[in-house]
FIZA-206164 format. One record per residue (C-alpha): chain; x, z, y. Coordinates in Angstrom, 1 decimal. Layout:
N
<site ch="A" c1="X" c3="Z" c2="Y"/>
...
END
This chain:
401
<site ch="A" c1="0.0" c3="0.0" c2="0.0"/>
<site ch="A" c1="1.4" c3="-0.9" c2="3.4"/>
<site ch="A" c1="2.7" c3="1.9" c2="5.7"/>
<site ch="A" c1="-0.1" c3="0.8" c2="8.3"/>
<site ch="A" c1="-2.7" c3="2.0" c2="5.8"/>
<site ch="A" c1="-1.1" c3="5.6" c2="5.9"/>
<site ch="A" c1="-1.5" c3="5.6" c2="9.6"/>
<site ch="A" c1="-5.2" c3="5.1" c2="9.2"/>
<site ch="A" c1="-5.3" c3="7.7" c2="6.5"/>
<site ch="A" c1="-3.7" c3="10.2" c2="8.8"/>
<site ch="A" c1="-6.1" c3="9.3" c2="11.5"/>
<site ch="A" c1="-9.0" c3="10.0" c2="9.2"/>
<site ch="A" c1="-7.3" c3="13.4" c2="8.2"/>
<site ch="A" c1="-7.2" c3="14.5" c2="11.8"/>
<site ch="A" c1="-10.8" c3="13.3" c2="12.5"/>
<site ch="A" c1="-12.0" c3="15.0" c2="9.3"/>
<site ch="A" c1="-10.4" c3="18.2" c2="10.2"/>
<site ch="A" c1="-11.7" c3="18.4" c2="13.8"/>
<site ch="A" c1="-15.2" c3="17.7" c2="12.4"/>
<site ch="A" c1="-15.4" c3="20.5" c2="9.9"/>
<site ch="A" c1="-12.9" c3="23.1" c2="11.1"/>
<site ch="A" c1="-15.5" c3="24.4" c2="13.6"/>
<site ch="A" c1="-17.6" c3="25.8" c2="10.6"/>
<site ch="A" c1="-14.9" c3="28.3" c2="9.8"/>
<site ch="A" c1="-14.3" c3="29.2" c2="13.5"/>
<site ch="A" c1="-18.0" c3="29.9" c2="14.5"/>
<site ch="A" c1="-17.9" c3="33.7" c2="14.5"/>
<site ch="A" c1="-14.5" c3="33.6" c2="16.3"/>
<site ch="A" c1="-15.7" c3="31.0" c2="19.0"/>
<site ch="A" c1="-19.0" c3="33.0" c2="19.6"/>
<site ch="A" c1="-17.1" c3="36.3" c2="20.0"/>
<site ch="A" c1="-14.5" c3="34.8" c2="22.4"/>
<site ch="A" c1="-16.9" c3="32.8" c2="24.6"/>
<site ch="A" c1="-19.5" c3="35.5" c2="24.6"/>
<site ch="A" c1="-22.2" c3="33.3" c2="23.1"/>
<site ch="A" c1="-24.6" c3="33.9" c2="20.2"/>
<site ch="A" c1="-23.7" c3="32.6" c2="16.7"/>
<site ch="A" c1="-26.5" c3="30.0" c2="16.8"/>
<site ch="A" c1="-25.1" c3="28.7" c2="20.1"/>
<site ch="A" c1="-21.6" c3="28.3" c2="18.6"/>
<site ch="A" c1="-23.5" c3="26.4" c2="15.7"/>
<site ch="A" c1="-24.7" c3="23.9" c2="18.2"/>
<site ch="A" c1="-21.2" c3="22.7" c2="18.6"/>
<site ch="A" c1="-21.5" c3="21.2" c2="15.1"/>
<site ch="A" c1="-24.8" c3="19.5" c2="16.1"/>
<site ch="A" c1="-23.3" c3="18.0" c2="19.2"/>
<site ch="A" c1="-20.2" c3="16.5" c2="17.4"/>
<site ch="A" c1="-22.5" c3="15.0" c2="14.8"/>
<site ch="A" c1="-24.7" c3="13.5" c2="17.5"/>
<site ch="A" c1="-21.7" c3="12.0" c2="19.1"/>
<site ch="A" c1="-20.9" c3="10.4" c2="15.8"/>
<site ch="A" c1="-24.5" c3="9.1" c2="15.3"/>
<site ch="A" c1="-24.7" c3="7.6" c2="18.6"/>
<site ch="A" c1="-21.2" c3="6.4" c2="18.8"/>
<site ch="A" c1="-21.2" c3="4.5" c2="15.5"/>
<site ch="A" c1="-23.9" c3="2.0" c2="16.2"/>
<site ch="A" c1="-23.9" c3="1.7" c2="20.0"/>
<site ch="A" c1="-20.2" c3="1.8" c2="20.7"/>
<site ch="A" c1="-19.4" c3="-0.4" c2="17.7"/>
<site ch="A" c1="-21.8" c3="-3.0" c2="19.1"/>
<site ch="A" c1="-20.4" c3="-2.8" c2="22.6"/>
<site ch="A" c1="-16.8" c3="-3.0" c2="21.5"/>
<site ch="A" c1="-17.3" c3="-5.9" c2="19.1"/>
<site ch="A" c1="-15.1" c3="-8.3" c2="20.9"/>
<site ch="A" c1="-12.2" c3="-6.0" c2="21.6"/>
<site ch="A" c1="-9.2" c3="-6.7" c2="19.5"/>
<site ch="A" c1="-9.1" c3="-4.2" c2="16.6"/>
<site ch="A" c1="-5.7" c3="-2.7" c2="17.2"/>
<site ch="A" c1="-6.5" c3="-2.1" c2="20.9"/>
<site ch="A" c1="-9.7" c3="-0.5" c2="20.0"/>
<site ch="A" c1="-8.1" c3="1.7" c2="17.3"/>
<site ch="A" c1="-5.5" c3="3.0" c2="19.8"/>
<site ch="A" c1="-8.1" c3="3.4" c2="22.4"/>
<site ch="A" c1="-10.1" c3="5.6" c2="19.9"/>
<site ch="A" c1="-7.3" c3="7.7" c2="18.7"/>
<site ch="A" c1="-6.3" c3="8.3" c2="22.5"/>
<site ch="A" c1="-10.0" c3="9.4" c2="23.1"/>
<site ch="A" c1="-9.9" c3="11.6" c2="20.1"/>
<site ch="A" c1="-6.7" c3="13.3" c2="21.4"/>
<site ch="A" c1="-8.0" c3="13.7" c2="24.8"/>
<site ch="A" c1="-11.3" c3="15.2" c2="23.5"/>
<site ch="A" c1="-9.3" c3="17.8" c2="21.4"/>
<site ch="A" c1="-7.0" c3="18.6" c2="24.5"/>
<site ch="A" c1="-10.3" c3="19.3" c2="26.6"/>
<site ch="A" c1="-11.3" c3="21.6" c2="23.7"/>
<site ch="A" c1="-8.0" c3="23.3" c2="23.8"/>
<site ch="A" c1="-8.2" c3="23.9" c2="27.6"/>
<site ch="A" c1="-11.9" c3="24.4" c2="27.7"/>
<site ch="A" c1="-12.7" c3="27.3" c2="30.2"/>
<site ch="A" c1="-16.1" c3="28.0" c2="28.7"/>
<site ch="A" c1="-18.9" c3="27.0" c2="26.3"/>
<site ch="A" c1="-20.1" c3="23.9" c2="28.3"/>
<site ch="A" c1="-16.7" c3="22.3" c2="28.6"/>
<site ch="A" c1="-16.3" c3="22.9" c2="24.8"/>
<site ch="A" c1="-19.6" c3="21.2" c2="24.2"/>
<site ch="A" c1="-18.5" c3="18.2" c2="26.3"/>
<site ch="A" c1="-15.3" c3="18.0" c2="24.2"/>
<site ch="A" c1="-17.1" c3="17.9" c2="21.0"/>
<site ch="A" c1="-19.4" c3="15.1" c2="22.1"/>
<site ch="A" c1="-16.2" c3="13.1" c2="23.3"/>
<site ch="A" c1="-14.5" c3="13.5" c2="20.1"/>
<site ch="A" c1="-17.7" c3="12.7" c2="18.1"/>
<site ch="A" c1="-17.9" c3="9.4" c2="19.9"/>
<site ch="A" c1="-14.4" c3="8.4" c2="18.9"/>
<site ch="A" c1="-15.2" c3="9.4" c2="15.2"/>
<site ch="A" c1="-18.2" c3="7.2" c2="14.9"/>
<site ch="A" c1="-16.5" c3="4.0" c2="15.9"/>
<site ch="A" c1="-13.3" c3="4.8" c2="14.0"/>
<site ch="A" c1="-15.0" c3="4.8" c2="10.6"/>
<site ch="A" c1="-17.2" c3="1.8" c2="11.6"/>
<site ch="A" c1="-13.9" c3="-0.3" c2="12.2"/>
<site ch="A" c1="-11.5" c3="1.6" c2="9.9"/>
<site ch="A" c1="-12.7" c3="-0.2" c2="6.7"/>
<site ch="A" c1="-12.4" c3="-3.7" c2="8.3"/>
<site ch="A" c1="-8.8" c3="-2.8" c2="9.4"/>
<site ch="A" c1="-7.9" c3="-1.4" c2="5.9"/>
<site ch="A" c1="-9.1" c3="-4.4" c2="4.0"/>
<site ch="A" c1="-7.3" c3="-6.8" c2="6.3"/>
<site ch="A" c1="-4.0" c3="-5.1" c2="5.5"/>
<site ch="A" c1="-4.0" c3="-5.9" c2="1.8"/>
<site ch="A" c1="-5.0" c3="-8.7" c2="-0.6"/>
<site ch="A" c1="-8.6" c3="-9.1" c2="-1.6"/>
<site ch="A" c1="-8.3" c3="-7.5" c2="-5.1"/>
<site ch="A" c1="-7.0" c3="-4.3" c2="-3.4"/>
<site ch="A" c1="-9.6" c3="-4.0" c2="-0.7"/>
<site ch="A" c1="-11.5" c3="-1.2" c2="-2.4"/>
<site ch="A" c1="-8.4" c3="0.8" c2="-3.1"/>
<site ch="A" c1="-7.3" c3="0.4" c2="0.6"/>
<site ch="A" c1="-10.8" c3="1.8" c2="1.7"/>
<site ch="A" c1="-10.6" c3="4.6" c2="-0.8"/>
<site ch="A" c1="-7.2" c3="5.6" c2="0.4"/>
<site ch="A" c1="-8.2" c3="5.7" c2="4.0"/>
<site ch="A" c1="-11.2" c3="7.9" c2="3.1"/>
<site ch="A" c1="-9.0" c3="10.1" c2="1.2"/>
<site ch="A" c1="-7.8" c3="11.5" c2="4.5"/>
<site ch="A" c1="-11.4" c3="13.0" c2="5.0"/>
<site ch="A" c1="-11.2" c3="14.7" c2="1.7"/>
<site ch="A" c1="-7.7" c3="16.1" c2="2.1"/>
<site ch="A" c1="-9.1" c3="17.3" c2="5.5"/>
<site ch="A" c1="-11.5" c3="19.4" c2="3.7"/>
<site ch="A" c1="-9.1" c3="20.6" c2="1.2"/>
<site ch="A" c1="-6.2" c3="21.5" c2="3.6"/>
<site ch="A" c1="-6.9" c3="20.7" c2="7.2"/>
<site ch="A" c1="-10.1" c3="22.9" c2="7.6"/>
<site ch="A" c1="-8.7" c3="26.0" c2="5.8"/>
<site ch="A" c1="-5.3" c3="25.7" c2="7.7"/>
<site ch="A" c1="-7.0" c3="25.0" c2="11.0"/>
<site ch="A" c1="-9.5" c3="28.0" c2="10.3"/>
<site ch="A" c1="-6.3" c3="30.3" c2="9.7"/>
<site ch="A" c1="-4.5" c3="29.0" c2="12.8"/>
<site ch="A" c1="-7.7" c3="29.6" c2="14.8"/>
<site ch="A" c1="-8.1" c3="33.2" c2="13.6"/>
<site ch="A" c1="-4.4" c3="34.0" c2="13.8"/>
<site ch="A" c1="-3.6" c3="32.5" c2="17.3"/>
<site ch="A" c1="-7.0" c3="32.0" c2="18.8"/>
<site ch="A" c1="-9.5" c3="29.1" c2="18.3"/>
<site ch="A" c1="-8.0" c3="27.0" c2="21.1"/>
<site ch="A" c1="-4.7" c3="26.7" c2="19.1"/>
<site ch="A" c1="-6.6" c3="24.9" c2="16.3"/>
<site ch="A" c1="-7.7" c3="22.1" c2="18.7"/>
<site ch="A" c1="-4.1" c3="21.9" c2="20.2"/>
<site ch="A" c1="-2.8" c3="21.3" c2="16.5"/>
<site ch="A" c1="-5.4" c3="18.6" c2="15.8"/>
<site ch="A" c1="-4.5" c3="16.9" c2="19.2"/>
<site ch="A" c1="-0.9" c3="16.8" c2="18.1"/>
<site ch="A" c1="-2.0" c3="15.1" c2="14.8"/>
<site ch="A" c1="-3.9" c3="12.7" c2="17.0"/>
<site ch="A" c1="-0.7" c3="11.8" c2="18.9"/>
<site ch="A" c1="1.3" c3="11.3" c2="15.6"/>
<site ch="A" c1="-1.6" c3="9.0" c2="14.3"/>
<site ch="A" c1="-1.6" c3="7.0" c2="17.6"/>
<site ch="A" c1="2.1" c3="6.6" c2="17.5"/>
<site ch="A" c1="1.9" c3="5.5" c2="13.8"/>
<site ch="A" c1="-0.9" c3="3.0" c2="14.4"/>
<site ch="A" c1="1.0" c3="1.7" c2="17.5"/>
<site ch="A" c1="4.1" c3="0.8" c2="15.6"/>
<site ch="A" c1="2.7" c3="0.1" c2="12.1"/>
<site ch="A" c1="-0.7" c3="-1.6" c2="12.5"/>
<site ch="A" c1="-0.4" c3="-5.4" c2="13.1"/>
<site ch="A" c1="-1.6" c3="-6.8" c2="16.4"/>
<site ch="A" c1="-3.6" c3="-9.7" c2="14.7"/>
<site ch="A" c1="-6.3" c3="-8.4" c2="12.6"/>
<site ch="A" c1="-9.2" c3="-10.5" c2="11.6"/>
<site ch="A" c1="-12.5" c3="-9.7" c2="13.3"/>
<site ch="A" c1="-15.9" c3="-10.2" c2="11.7"/>
<site ch="A" c1="-18.7" c3="-11.4" c2="14.1"/>
<site ch="A" c1="-19.9" c3="-8.4" c2="16.1"/>
<site ch="A" c1="-23.4" c3="-6.9" c2="15.3"/>
<site ch="A" c1="-25.6" c3="-6.6" c2="18.3"/>
<site ch="A" c1="-27.9" c3="-3.7" c2="19.0"/>
<site ch="A" c1="-30.9" c3="-6.1" c2="18.5"/>
<site ch="A" c1="-29.5" c3="-6.8" c2="14.9"/>
<site ch="A" c1="-29.2" c3="-3.1" c2="14.2"/>
<site ch="A" c1="-32.8" c3="-2.3" c2="15.6"/>
<site ch="A" c1="-34.1" c3="-5.1" c2="13.4"/>
<site ch="A" c1="-32.7" c3="-3.2" c2="10.3"/>
<site ch="A" c1="-34.6" c3="-0.2" c2="11.6"/>
<site ch="A" c1="-37.8" c3="-2.0" c2="11.1"/>
<site ch="A" c1="-37.4" c3="-2.3" c2="7.4"/>
<site ch="A" c1="-39.5" c3="0.5" c2="5.8"/>
<site ch="A" c1="-37.5" c3="0.7" c2="2.6"/>
<site ch="A" c1="-34.3" c3="1.1" c2="4.5"/>
<site ch="A" c1="-35.9" c3="3.8" c2="6.6"/>
<site ch="A" c1="-36.7" c3="5.7" c2="3.5"/>
<site ch="A" c1="-33.2" c3="5.6" c2="2.3"/>
<site ch="A" c1="-32.1" c3="6.9" c2="5.8"/>
<site ch="A" c1="-34.7" c3="9.7" c2="5.4"/>
<site ch="A" c1="-33.2" c3="10.6" c2="2.1"/>
<site ch="A" c1="-29.7" c3="10.8" c2="3.6"/>
<site ch="A" c1="-30.9" c3="12.9" c2="6.7"/>
<site ch="A" c1="-32.7" c3="15.4" c2="4.6"/>
<site ch="A" c1="-30.1" c3="15.7" c2="1.9"/>
<site ch="A" c1="-27.3" c3="16.4" c2="4.6"/>
<site ch="A" c1="-29.6" c3="18.4" c2="6.9"/>
<site ch="A" c1="-30.5" c3="20.8" c2="4.0"/>
<site ch="A" c1="-26.8" c3="21.4" c2="3.3"/>
<site ch="A" c1="-25.8" c3="22.1" c2="6.9"/>
<site ch="A" c1="-28.7" c3="24.4" c2="7.6"/>
<site ch="A" c1="-26.6" c3="26.8" c2="5.5"/>
<site ch="A" c1="-23.1" c3="25.4" c2="5.6"/>
<site ch="A" c1="-22.8" c3="25.6" c2="9.4"/>
<site ch="A" c1="-23.4" c3="29.4" c2="9.1"/>
<site ch="A" c1="-21.1" c3="29.9" c2="6.0"/>
<site ch="A" c1="-18.5" c3="31.9" c2="7.8"/>
<site ch="A" c1="-20.9" c3="34.4" c2="9.4"/>
<site ch="A" c1="-22.5" c3="34.8" c2="5.9"/>
<site ch="A" c1="-19.3" c3="35.4" c2="4.3"/>
<site ch="A" c1="-18.1" c3="38.0" c2="6.9"/>
<site ch="A" c1="-21.4" c3="39.8" c2="7.5"/>
<site ch="A" c1="-23.2" c3="39.6" c2="4.2"/>
<site ch="A" c1="-20.6" c3="39.0" c2="1.5"/>
<site ch="A" c1="-17.9" c3="41.3" c2="3.0"/>
<site ch="A" c1="-15.0" c3="39.1" c2="3.3"/>
<site ch="A" c1="-12.5" c3="39.7" c2="6.0"/>
<site ch="A" c1="-12.1" c3="37.1" c2="9.0"/>
<site ch="A" c1="-8.7" c3="36.2" c2="7.6"/>
<site ch="A" c1="-10.2" c3="35.6" c2="4.0"/>
<site ch="A" c1="-12.6" c3="32.9" c2="5.3"/>
<site ch="A" c1="-9.8" c3="30.2" c2="5.4"/>
<site ch="A" c1="-9.1" c3="31.0" c2="1.7"/>
<site ch="A" c1="-12.8" c3="30.5" c2="0.8"/>
<site ch="A" c1="-12.9" c3="27.3" c2="2.9"/>
<site ch="A" c1="-9.9" c3="26.1" c2="0.7"/>
<site ch="A" c1="-11.8" c3="26.8" c2="-2.5"/>
<site ch="A" c1="-14.8" c3="24.9" c2="-1.0"/>
<site ch="A" c1="-12.6" c3="21.9" c2="-0.1"/>
<site ch="A" c1="-10.9" c3="21.6" c2="-3.5"/>
<site ch="A" c1="-14.4" c3="21.8" c2="-5.1"/>
<site ch="A" c1="-15.6" c3="19.0" c2="-2.7"/>
<site ch="A" c1="-12.8" c3="16.8" c2="-3.7"/>
<site ch="A" c1="-13.8" c3="17.0" c2="-7.4"/>
<site ch="A" c1="-17.4" c3="16.7" c2="-6.5"/>
<site ch="A" c1="-16.9" c3="13.4" c2="-4.6"/>
<site ch="A" c1="-15.2" c3="11.9" c2="-7.8"/>
<site ch="A" c1="-17.9" c3="13.3" c2="-10.0"/>
<site ch="A" c1="-20.6" c3="12.0" c2="-7.8"/>
<site ch="A" c1="-19.1" c3="8.5" c2="-7.9"/>
<site ch="A" c1="-18.8" c3="8.5" c2="-11.6"/>
<site ch="A" c1="-22.3" c3="9.7" c2="-12.1"/>
<site ch="A" c1="-23.6" c3="6.9" c2="-9.8"/>
<site ch="A" c1="-21.6" c3="4.4" c2="-11.8"/>
<site ch="A" c1="-23.0" c3="5.6" c2="-15.0"/>
<site ch="A" c1="-26.6" c3="6.3" c2="-14.3"/>
<site ch="A" c1="-27.3" c3="4.2" c2="-11.2"/>
<site ch="A" c1="-27.8" c3="5.6" c2="-7.8"/>
<site ch="A" c1="-31.4" c3="6.8" c2="-8.0"/>
<site ch="A" c1="-30.9" c3="8.9" c2="-11.1"/>
<site ch="A" c1="-27.6" c3="10.2" c2="-9.8"/>
<site ch="A" c1="-29.2" c3="11.2" c2="-6.5"/>
<site ch="A" c1="-32.1" c3="12.9" c2="-8.3"/>
<site ch="A" c1="-29.5" c3="15.0" c2="-10.4"/>
<site ch="A" c1="-27.2" c3="15.9" c2="-7.4"/>
<site ch="A" c1="-30.2" c3="16.8" c2="-5.1"/>
<site ch="A" c1="-31.7" c3="19.0" c2="-7.9"/>
<site ch="A" c1="-28.4" c3="20.8" c2="-8.4"/>
<site ch="A" c1="-27.7" c3="21.2" c2="-4.6"/>
<site ch="A" c1="-31.2" c3="22.8" c2="-4.1"/>
<site ch="A" c1="-30.6" c3="25.2" c2="-7.0"/>
<site ch="A" c1="-27.1" c3="26.3" c2="-5.7"/>
<site ch="A" c1="-28.5" c3="26.9" c2="-2.2"/>
<site ch="A" c1="-31.3" c3="29.0" c2="-3.7"/>
<site ch="A" c1="-28.8" c3="30.9" c2="-5.8"/>
<site ch="A" c1="-26.8" c3="31.7" c2="-2.6"/>
<site ch="A" c1="-29.8" c3="33.7" c2="-1.4"/>
<site ch="A" c1="-29.3" c3="36.1" c2="-4.2"/>
<site ch="A" c1="-25.6" c3="36.1" c2="-4.7"/>
<site ch="A" c1="-24.3" c3="36.3" c2="-1.1"/>
<site ch="A" c1="-24.3" c3="40.1" c2="-1.1"/>
<site ch="A" c1="-21.8" c3="40.4" c2="-3.8"/>
<site ch="A" c1="-18.2" c3="39.1" c2="-2.9"/>
<site ch="A" c1="-17.3" c3="37.5" c2="-6.2"/>
<site ch="A" c1="-20.7" c3="36.1" c2="-6.9"/>
<site ch="A" c1="-20.7" c3="34.5" c2="-3.4"/>
<site ch="A" c1="-17.3" c3="32.9" c2="-4.1"/>
<site ch="A" c1="-18.5" c3="31.5" c2="-7.3"/>
<site ch="A" c1="-21.5" c3="30.1" c2="-5.6"/>
<site ch="A" c1="-19.5" c3="28.6" c2="-2.9"/>
<site ch="A" c1="-17.4" c3="26.9" c2="-5.5"/>
<site ch="A" c1="-20.5" c3="25.4" c2="-7.2"/>
<site ch="A" c1="-21.9" c3="24.4" c2="-3.8"/>
<site ch="A" c1="-18.8" c3="22.4" c2="-3.0"/>
<site ch="A" c1="-19.1" c3="20.5" c2="-6.3"/>
<site ch="A" c1="-22.5" c3="19.1" c2="-5.3"/>
<site ch="A" c1="-22.5" c3="19.3" c2="-1.4"/>
<site ch="A" c1="-21.0" c3="15.8" c2="-1.1"/>
<site ch="A" c1="-21.7" c3="14.4" c2="-4.5"/>
<site ch="A" c1="-24.6" c3="12.6" c2="-3.0"/>
<site ch="A" c1="-22.5" c3="10.3" c2="-0.7"/>
<site ch="A" c1="-21.4" c3="7.6" c2="-3.3"/>
<site ch="A" c1="-25.0" c3="7.3" c2="-4.6"/>
<site ch="A" c1="-26.5" c3="7.0" c2="-1.1"/>
<site ch="A" c1="-24.0" c3="4.5" c2="0.1"/>
<site ch="A" c1="-24.4" c3="2.3" c2="-3.0"/>
<site ch="A" c1="-28.2" c3="2.5" c2="-2.9"/>
<site ch="A" c1="-28.4" c3="1.5" c2="0.9"/>
<site ch="A" c1="-26.3" c3="-1.5" c2="0.2"/>
<site ch="A" c1="-28.5" c3="-2.5" c2="-2.8"/>
<site ch="A" c1="-31.7" c3="-2.1" c2="-0.6"/>
<site ch="A" c1="-30.1" c3="-4.0" c2="2.3"/>
<site ch="A" c1="-29.1" c3="-6.9" c2="0.0"/>
<site ch="A" c1="-32.7" c3="-7.2" c2="-0.7"/>
<site ch="A" c1="-34.3" c3="-6.2" c2="2.7"/>
<site ch="A" c1="-31.8" c3="-7.4" c2="5.2"/>
<site ch="A" c1="-29.1" c3="-9.6" c2="3.6"/>
<site ch="A" c1="-27.9" c3="-10.9" c2="7.0"/>
<site ch="A" c1="-27.1" c3="-7.3" c2="8.1"/>
<site ch="A" c1="-25.8" c3="-5.4" c2="4.9"/>
<site ch="A" c1="-22.8" c3="-4.0" c2="6.9"/>
<site ch="A" c1="-25.1" c3="-2.9" c2="9.8"/>
<site ch="A" c1="-27.4" c3="-1.2" c2="7.3"/>
<site ch="A" c1="-24.5" c3="0.6" c2="5.7"/>
<site ch="A" c1="-23.2" c3="1.7" c2="9.1"/>
<site ch="A" c1="-26.6" c3="3.1" c2="10.1"/>
<site ch="A" c1="-26.6" c3="5.2" c2="6.9"/>
<site ch="A" c1="-23.4" c3="6.8" c2="8.1"/>
<site ch="A" c1="-25.4" c3="7.5" c2="11.5"/>
<site ch="A" c1="-28.1" c3="9.1" c2="9.3"/>
<site ch="A" c1="-25.6" c3="11.4" c2="7.5"/>
<site ch="A" c1="-24.6" c3="12.8" c2="11.1"/>
<site ch="A" c1="-28.2" c3="13.0" c2="12.3"/>
<site ch="A" c1="-28.9" c3="15.3" c2="9.2"/>
<site ch="A" c1="-25.8" c3="17.3" c2="10.2"/>
<site ch="A" c1="-27.0" c3="17.5" c2="13.8"/>
<site ch="A" c1="-30.5" c3="18.6" c2="12.8"/>
<site ch="A" c1="-29.4" c3="20.9" c2="10.2"/>
<site ch="A" c1="-26.9" c3="22.8" c2="12.3"/>
<site ch="A" c1="-29.5" c3="23.0" c2="15.2"/>
<site ch="A" c1="-32.3" c3="24.0" c2="12.8"/>
<site ch="A" c1="-30.1" c3="26.5" c2="11.1"/>
<site ch="A" c1="-29.4" c3="28.1" c2="14.6"/>
<site ch="A" c1="-33.1" c3="28.5" c2="15.1"/>
<site ch="A" c1="-33.5" c3="30.1" c2="11.7"/>
<site ch="A" c1="-30.6" c3="32.5" c2="12.2"/>
<site ch="A" c1="-32.1" c3="33.4" c2="15.7"/>
<site ch="A" c1="-35.6" c3="34.1" c2="14.4"/>
<site ch="A" c1="-35.3" c3="34.9" c2="10.6"/>
<site ch="A" c1="-31.8" c3="35.9" c2="10.1"/>
<site ch="A" c1="-28.6" c3="34.5" c2="8.4"/>
<site ch="A" c1="-29.9" c3="34.7" c2="4.9"/>
<site ch="A" c1="-32.9" c3="32.6" c2="5.5"/>
<site ch="A" c1="-30.6" c3="29.6" c2="5.9"/>
<site ch="A" c1="-29.8" c3="29.0" c2="2.2"/>
<site ch="A" c1="-33.4" c3="29.0" c2="0.8"/>
<site ch="A" c1="-34.8" c3="27.0" c2="3.6"/>
<site ch="A" c1="-31.9" c3="24.6" c2="3.3"/>
<site ch="A" c1="-32.9" c3="24.3" c2="-0.6"/>
<site ch="A" c1="-36.4" c3="23.5" c2="0.5"/>
<site ch="A" c1="-35.3" c3="20.5" c2="2.8"/>
<site ch="A" c1="-33.1" c3="19.3" c2="0.0"/>
<site ch="A" c1="-36.2" c3="19.3" c2="-2.4"/>
<site ch="A" c1="-37.6" c3="17.1" c2="0.3"/>
<site ch="A" c1="-34.8" c3="14.7" c2="-0.2"/>
<site ch="A" c1="-35.3" c3="14.9" c2="-4.0"/>
<site ch="A" c1="-39.0" c3="14.0" c2="-3.4"/>
<site ch="A" c1="-38.2" c3="11.0" c2="-1.2"/>
<site ch="A" c1="-35.6" c3="9.8" c2="-3.8"/>
<site ch="A" c1="-38.1" c3="10.0" c2="-6.5"/>
<site ch="A" c1="-40.6" c3="8.1" c2="-4.4"/>
<site ch="A" c1="-37.9" c3="5.4" c2="-3.8"/>
<site ch="A" c1="-37.2" c3="5.0" c2="-7.6"/>
<site ch="A" c1="-41.0" c3="4.7" c2="-8.2"/>
<site ch="A" c1="-41.3" c3="2.0" c2="-5.6"/>
<site ch="A" c1="-38.3" c3="0.1" c2="-7.1"/>
<site ch="A" c1="-39.7" c3="0.2" c2="-10.5"/>
<site ch="A" c1="-43.2" c3="-1.1" c2="-9.0"/>
<site ch="A" c1="-41.3" c3="-3.9" c2="-7.4"/>
<site ch="A" c1="-39.5" c3="-4.7" c2="-10.7"/>
<site ch="A" c1="-35.9" c3="-3.6" c2="-9.4"/>
<site ch="A" c1="-33.7" c3="-2.2" c2="-12.2"/>
<site ch="A" c1="-30.8" c3="-0.2" c2="-10.9"/>
<site ch="A" c1="-27.6" c3="-1.4" c2="-12.6"/>
<site ch="A" c1="-24.7" c3="1.1" c2="-12.7"/>
<site ch="A" c1="-21.4" c3="0.4" c2="-11.2"/>
<site ch="A" c1="-19.6" c3="-0.3" c2="-8.0"/>
<site ch="A" c1="-20.0" c3="3.1" c2="-6.6"/>
<site ch="A" c1="-16.7" c3="4.9" c2="-5.5"/>
<site ch="A" c1="-16.3" c3="8.3" c2="-4.1"/>
<site ch="A" c1="-14.9" c3="7.4" c2="-0.5"/>
<site ch="A" c1="-16.7" c3="9.3" c2="2.1"/>
<site ch="A" c1="-19.7" c3="9.5" c2="4.4"/>
<site ch="A" c1="-18.2" c3="9.5" c2="7.8"/>
END
């Protein structure tokens, strides 16, 4: 694999770290800025909204910008956003910084796959994309726990400074390693993207994605406060629990891809959503015991992101039937749907914490995931009615963002 691809992977690692590290720092940020835990949780929602808006809108607006120039501009924006977070004098400045970095995130993953495939021969395209998205997985396994530890040891601002330094390294790597001449596909206009949103069956997939991720993030956003206030973990131990979670996610991604390959996306999604709802419900009863809580978090990681390969494969299958002229757009909008789910889940979780308490988030999250399971079952029934048989294959555990 060319060195330029490793520059993209490092960029994905930095972006993945800044997205999820906030989860482990919510109690620290809330105490430092003098805001409530739900208000700190809103920082997760704002980032995800930046991604959801940035992916379709800015990708359409920057469709004619040379890919390398756009890539460098995005990494510069990402770095500036994290520097603003580092220097943020208060809560509202930190909110603005999160939106800014979210905008860069959305476009990066929209163009990253195109750049990655242009760097290798056709038969290595899937491996190139998978390698780039490995940066996200590695961020969950190492970047998030390390960033959480840095934030708790030296202040949460230090975490954003560290991530901005990663952004600078990724910028330099991309500047010297990524070639200037990269093939550009015809830009998809906003009208093309809106046309996709008029397809009922694709809207059903986006609803499945939004509820599946939303249910997880109702509870996941507030995992650190649950671990500290209910399970009895010290603040310094939270980074270790996040490490356990990240390792479990890495295995879950691979398992989810193999399951979708073997059983087809609908059956795989039904299994993953059922297991995810069960684990969230289980956390309601195990959170008060330190070791049982740790075991439940390990199980949670294994299924939390296992739905990604199935959802991405299924949206492509549906788009090939319902919007064959805009398959890439349909896939990109599913990434926006992931982040709408994160935004709504974190926001809804904050309301739940404020009115019902921390331990209402797991069981309410489970109910929302059951909604995703219901929509998936409906989609499967509609497919059978239309005579569509889901053939296994071609789903790879790459990433949602």
